[in-house]
N, C-alpha and C positions, 0 to 999 in steps of 0.2 A: 682506862688503865693503860700504863705504857707498855710497848711490846718491843721486841728486839728488831723486828723487821717490818718495813712497809714495802708491799708490792703495788706499783702504781701502774695500772692498765691491767684490767681483768678479762683478757681475751685469750687466744690461743698460746700466747707467751707466758703471760702472768700466771694463769691458773695452774699449769703443771709446777711452776716454780714454787708457788705457794703451797701446793700439795706436798711437794718434796721437803720444803721447810718445816711444815707442821709434822711431817713423818719423823723428821730429825729432832723434834722437840723443840723448835724455835718458836717463840710467841710472834704470831704473824698477823698483821692486819693487811686488808686489801682495799684499795681506793682506786676509783676511775672518775675521770672528769665527766664521763657519760653517766647519768643516774640509772640507767636501766640496768646494768650488770648488778648493781648493789641490791635492787629490788628483787631480781630473779634469785641471786644467791641467799638473800634473807629468807626467801620462801623455800630455800633447798633444792632449787633448780639450777641447771647449768645455763649460763648466759650465752654461752658459745656453741654453735651448731658443731657437732662431731668432736668436742673437746672432751672434757671430763663427764662422766655420767652423773646421773642425780645421786646414785649411791656414793660416789666418790665425793661429791659435794657434802653429802650428810655427814661422811666419816671426817671430812676436814673440819666441819662446823663442831662436830662433837669432840674433836681433837684440840679445839681451842682457836680455829681460824675464825677471825672476826672482820667480815666485810663492814665497811663503814661509808657512810656519806659525808662525814665531817673531815675537811681537809686539816683541822687543827690536829688530828691524830698523826698526821705526818712530822710533826715537830716534836714527837715523843719517842723517836726510834733511835736506834743506833745506826742501822743499815737501811738504805731506801733504794730500791731498784725500779728502774724506768723500763716498763715492758709495753709501752704504747706502740699501736701499730703504725707502718708506714705504707699505706696503700699507694699504688701507682696512680698518678693523676692522668688527665686526658692527654697531656704532652709526653708521657711516658717517664716523667721525673717522679722521685718518690715525694710523697706529700709529707713534709715533716710538721704539719699543723699539730697533730695529736701529740707528738713528742714534745713541741714547744709548750703546749697546753699543760701537759703532765708536769714539764720543768718549772713552769711558772707557779703551779699549785704547791710544789715543793719548796720552791725558792722562798716564798712568803713565810715559811714556818720553819726554814733550815737552821738548825743550831750547829755551834762549833763541835768539831771532832765527829760529825757525823760522816759515814762513808756512803758515797753516792755512787751507784753502778748504773750503767746503761747496757740493757740487753737488746733493744730496739735494733732491727736492721736498718743501718743508716750508711750514708755514704762516708768515706774517710775524711776527717776533719771535722764532723758533726759534734763529736763529744767536747773538742777543744774549742771550736768556733762558734757553736750555737748553745749547747747545754752549758758549758762553762759561763759564757757571757751572761745567760739569763739567771743562772744560779747566783752569781758574783752580784748583778745588778739587783735582783729581787731580795738578797739576804744581807748585803753589805759585808759579806764574809769573803775571803780570797782562797780559791781552790788551791790545794797543794799546801797551804799554810794553815788555814783554819779549818778546812774539812778535806776529806779525801774524795778523789774523782777518778773513775776508771771504767773502761769499756770492756765488756765481755760478751761476745757474740752468742746468742742462743744457737743450740744444736739440739733440736728436737726432731724425733721420727715418730710421729703419732701411731700408736698401734704395734710399735716394735718392742717386743717383750724382751728381747736380748740385750739391746743397747738403751739403757734408760739413763737418767740424768745421774745416778749414783757411779756408773761405771763408764761414762762418756767424759773423756778429758776436757777440762774448762780453760779455755784460753783467756788470759787476763792482760789487758795493758793499761797501766795506770799513768796518770800524769806526772807522778814523780816515782821514784823506787818505793818511797813510804807508802804512797797510793797503791802501788801494785801489791805491796806486802799485805796491807789492810784488806784489799779485796781477797787476796788469797786466803787469808785467815778466815774469811767468812765462807768462801766457797769450799774450803777444806772440810766444812762441816756437812756439806752435801754430796761431795764427789770425791772419788778415790785419788784423782790426780789433777793438778792444776798445771797450766803451761804458761810460763811468764813471757809475754810479747815485749818487744822493746818499748813500746808506748801505745796510746789509744789508737793511732792511725794503723798502725801494724795489726792490732786487734780487729778494727773494723775491716781492713782489707782482707783479712782471713775470711770474713763472711762472703765478701764479694768473690774470692777465689772459689770457695766451696760451692756457692751457688752456681756460678757460671760454668764450673766443671760438670755439674749435673745436666745443665741445660745444653751445653755444646756436645756432650757425649749422647744425650737423648736425640739431638738433632742428626748426629752421624747416623745412628741406627735407624731412625725415621727415613732418612734418604736411602739406606740401604734397603729398607722394606719396599720402598716404591722401586727401586732398581731390581731387587730380587723377584718381585712379582712379574715385572715386565719380562725377565729373563727365565721365568719358570723355576727359580731356585727356591728352596725352602730355608728362609732366613733363620727360623728357629733351630734347624738342625745345624745350620752353620755357627749360630752362637753357642751351641752345645759342644760343638767340637772345638771352637776357638777358646772357650773358658777352661779347657783342659791344660792350656800353656800356663805353667807355673810362674811366669814373670811377664812383664810388659803388656798385659792385658787385663781389663777389668770389663765384666759383662754388664752391659746395659740392654734394654728391651724396647722396642717401639711400641706405639700405642696411637690413640686416636687425638692425642693432643697432651699438654703438660698442665697439670694443675698444681695445687698446693699454694702455700702462703709466701713462699720465697720466690720473687720474680728475678729474672736475670737482671743484672746490674751493669750498665754501660757508663763509663765515666764521661761520654759525651753528653749526658743527661744529669750529671751531677750538679746540684744548684749553686756551687761555689765556683764559678768560673775563674775568680780571681785567685783562687787557692789550688786550682787543679790545671793541668796542661791543656784539658779539654781535647785530648786525642782519644777519638772513639776506639773501642775494642771491637774491630771489625769482625773477628770471628763470633763475638757474642751477639752483634746485631744480625749476623747471617743465621746464627743458630735460633734466634727468636723468629726470624721470617720463616725459617723451615718449620719449626714447631707450630707456629701460627697457622701454616697451611694444612696441617694435618686433618682438622675437621673438614675442610673442603674435599681432600682426598677420600676420606670415608664417605662422603656424600656421593663422590663419583663412583666409588666401588659399589654403594648401595643401588644407584640408578643403573649401573652396568649389569649387576646381578639380576635385577628385576627384568631389564630388557631382555637378557639371554633367556629368561624363563617366560617371555611373552607378556610381560607386564609393564606398566608404566608407573613412575612414582606417583603421578596424580592418581588420588583415590586409593592408592596402595595402603594396606594396613601394615605399619611398622612398629614392632615391639622393641624398646629399648632396654636392655638388661644392665642395671649397675649405673647409677647417675652420680655416684660420689667420686672425688678425686683419687680415692686410695681405697684398696680393699679392705673389707671388714670394719670401716668406719662410716659414720654418718656426715663427715666433713664434706660439702660440696664446693669449697673454696676453688675457683677458676676451674672447675670441672668442664671439660670440653662437651659434656652431654648437653648442656643447655643450648649452646650454639649448634650443635648438630640437630638437635629436635627442632630448633627454630628455623633452620634452613630447610629442613624436610617438610616443616608446615607450610612454608612459603611455596614449595614445589607442589602443594596440594596433597600430601600424604596425610593419612589419619594415624596420629601418633598415640601410642599407649607406652606404659613403662612398668618395669618391676624393679624394686630395690628392698631387701629385706631390712634396711637400716634408715630408709626415707619412706614415711607413710603419706606424706603430702607433697607434691612437686608441682611447681608452677614454672611456665615459660612465658616471658613477656607479660606476667600477671595473669595468665590464663592457666586454670588448673588442667593438668593432664591426666587422664584416666589412668588408675593403677590397676594392674592385673591382680584379681584375687587368687585365681588358680594358675599357676605359672605354666604348667605343661598345656592347659586348655588354651591359654592365650598364645603360646608359641605355635600350637597347632593350627590356630585360626589366623596367625598373622601371615601375610605374604612374604615378610622378611623379619627375621629376628636379629638383632645387632647386640652382641656382647661388648659392652664399653668398659665394665669394670668387673673383674672375676672375684667375686665374694665366695668365701669357703662353702657357703651353704648351697651354691648352684651345682647340681649333677649334670655336668656338661655333657657326659655320654647320653644320658637320658634325653637331654635337651635337643641333641644333635639328631636323635630318633624322631622326636615329636615334630620339630620345626620344619617347615616346608623348605625354607632357605635359612641358613645361620652364617652369619658374618662375624667372625671371631677377630677382635681388633687387639687382643692381647696374647694371642698364640697358646691359650690355655687348653684348647680342645685337643683330644687325641688325633693324631696324624690321619688325616683323610676323612675326619668326621664333620668337618665344617670347611667354609672357605676362609682362609686366614688372610689378614691385612697385608 
């Protein structure tokens, strides 16, 4: 049965888009080049850790969402959105393989007058130089003449109930003005406001700027955290005071590392050296270096606290609280918890964890014991480390029960714990 929309890539980008489309009454099919998401969705389960809940998936299915393993379905829609992931490779460059695979699957079935949109986080130039070329080669059609092509960077904040897709402006950059307007007509069905960029590269670069803005500012406060600790200054009180300034300041807060799906993007690692100047963003590279150091700094603080209380990391019982990258979600993408746990294990510590959203946790394929009774585990541990502040944690109570409590999020009451 034909549908209005095909979402290609059923991960952390594609599923929320499909959810919004179904809620807006758009007949939607979902396809992934990996067969596993189809199997999970067909069974009413979420295929992506920490994304939509099983009840969300069931509501989508009852609302008409159709996951499919048949790529022929892609040739029966008016709009197709590519939401494939772009993970970082070992060389720190974005891996465009999943985007290319998704594009090829669509290209073989692409029909005239279809609107093709790219939401994947890609380097500027990808929509024009990679997606367009693959679509035209595989279909025999011409972008901007036979079908519309545009880029619209995803703006998702999982767990945020205030800023959702419907009230978050959508940036759109089309290959031609007609492509932009066709994309705007589609997204206007999902969101209150669309913002037209000059073209696909400007839309792609918008994501680069937004992502790097976050990482650079987190790096700044992470450096401030180290400095303030050395100087005996309460950084969280400093931030509280600074955020009263009504202009020229936006508060960011330090932590044990930076998680999430949006990695910092440095043009020095873009894959199209012939199309980019190759000038690295030195501030972005430095920010990544600073943020990548934070797990080591947490380990250092753990060792220092234990030593100050006559204990060694070796054989110490360490309880880690909150192993997800974001509070009140199950998503563990790039969470620093796993690196911190691994390093403590290398130093001989006995690691346990507690997280209300993660019932099974492994580090290097080794299961980590989960605390059944949080307060008993904290009382029995030589050191308890708060890595993520979930709402269910009674930090005042934990501070009383724990022998030693290191708060990497500044969430405990002043004086109740050792802060990062």
